[in-house]
C-alpha positions, 0 to 999 in steps of 0.5 A: 094359558092354563097355568095363568088361569089357575094362578088367578083362580087360586088368588080368587078362591078365598073370595069364591069360597066366601060366597059359597062358590066351589073352587074352579079348575081349568082343563089342560090347554096345550100351547106352542113352546116359546109362544111368549117370544113370537107373541112379543115379536108380533106385538112389536110389529103391530105397535111399530106400524101404528107408531109409524116406526115400521113400514106396513108389509103388504106381503102376508108371507113375509109377515109370516116368515118374520113371526115364524123365523125358526132360528130364534122362534122358541128361545129368542132373542126377540127380533123387531120387524124393522130390524130385519124388514130389508133382509126378509126381502133380500139377503146376500149371505157371503162365505164370511157370514156363513163362517161367522155364523158357524163359529157363533153357533158352535160357541152357543152349542158348547155353552148350552151342552158343556156348561149349562147342562152340567151346572143345571144337573147340580143346581136341580139336585140341590134345589130338590133336596129337603130343607133338612139337608140344606147346609150353607155350602150346598145352598151357595153351590146351588145358587152359584150353579143355577146362576151359571146355568141360566146365563150359559143356557140363555146366552148359548141359545142366543148365540146359536140363534144369532149364528143360524140367522147369520148363515141365512143372511139375517143379522140379529142384535146381541142379546147378552153382553157379559152381564156378570161384570156389571157394577150395578143392577141398572147396568146388569139389565142393560146387558142381560137378555137385552131384547126382552128388557128393551121390549118392556122399556119401549112398549110398556115402561116409556108409554106408561110415562117412564121417568118423566113424571116424577120420582113416585111415578117412576118408582110405580112404573118400574115396579109394575114393569118388573112385576109383569116381567116376572109374570112373563116368565111364569105364573107363580108368586116367586116370579112376581117377587123376583120382578118386584125385588129387582124393581126395588133395587133399581128404584134404590139405585136411581135414588142413590145416583145423587150421592157421589160415592168415594172411589174406593167403594167402586170395586164393591159395586161388582160384589154388590151386584153379584150378590143381589143378582144371586139372591134374585136367581134363588127367588127365580129358581125356587118352586115355592116361597117356602123353598126361597126362604129355606134357601136364603136362610141356609145361605145366610147360615141361620137356617143351615144344618149339619147334614151327613147325608149330602155334602158339597164334595159329592159334586166336586168331580173333575168334570164339574170343576173343569166346567166351573172354571170354564164358566167363570172365564166364559162369563168374563170378556176374555174372548173379545180381548184375545180377539182384539189382540189377535186382530192387532197382530194381524194388522201389524204383521208383515206376512199372512202367517198370523191371519192363517194361524188365526183361521186354523185356531178358529176352525179347530176350536169350532170342530172340537166344541161341536165334537165335545158337545155331541159326545156329551149329548150322547152320554148325558141324560140331563138336557133340560129345555128351560124355555118351556115355562116361557 
């Protein structure tokens, strides 16, 4: 709250000074971690009841349970009341649900601790460098590691929340569907932080008119929604620019839909999307507009320097290379493909050997992930909680 108040006061300060009013500053206001997540949940309940899309819950304890549901309270996914209304009243978690939840939780823990934290340590180090030490290689490494950090951090917490919920009998919807394989920015936002993007769509974009009132109104709606989405992440011009940046590309993609692209251009859609998203993450991560410009200049080669102080190879340790390779594989739908292949083998097998071996592999992988995560947590000091800003 204080962050947003000071952001608004900073914008209004030139007007105050013009009329002889001294600059104002808000006293510190401490708010709960993750307040934006459970505030959005509470708002969705009120709006859905008003629209008649959710039944009124007469029991205040169940409403309190819904808003304070601890598995996803501080990091999402944002759960709608109508999605869990029945399970708030009656749940029947079976052994299979508990096993599935434990596996999902261990995967999320591994994503967060074994990949996101290691990527984040490098990204934080590079983004804290003075502009005079930014080489092209360092700038690209910082952008790539942050892209991996934010994905595996966000999706890791979502996996842990979904897994914990499953253990207790709640079935939360998926929040990430391999967004880095997208061939357009429109597809990216259908795969990235789904609970947030659909919240803005259903409670802001569509009520504003959506795409039903002409191209100009659609463009204005998209820019407004994404500017507010940026502000939701924090009170900073970098977040606003990040939102507007995505909104502009989404408008451009809507305009280009009428143009039939040749088939040979389709593979380049993935490269285009990755580049746009990567530049967006630089804007999102930078602490100021000046740092954003410096990073992008270095990435393009125009503002790069030949630094002898910090080089890329300093970060290329065996642990980092292993984490990077795992991150690349983990950002692709490799596991679902392997799972589908294994399931087909189980269904066509004449014995229970394949099913038994699959269970052994799953349990072994889960134990190893939890054990490795525990070792990393006990050994590493870098364990950021990036949701405190949201």
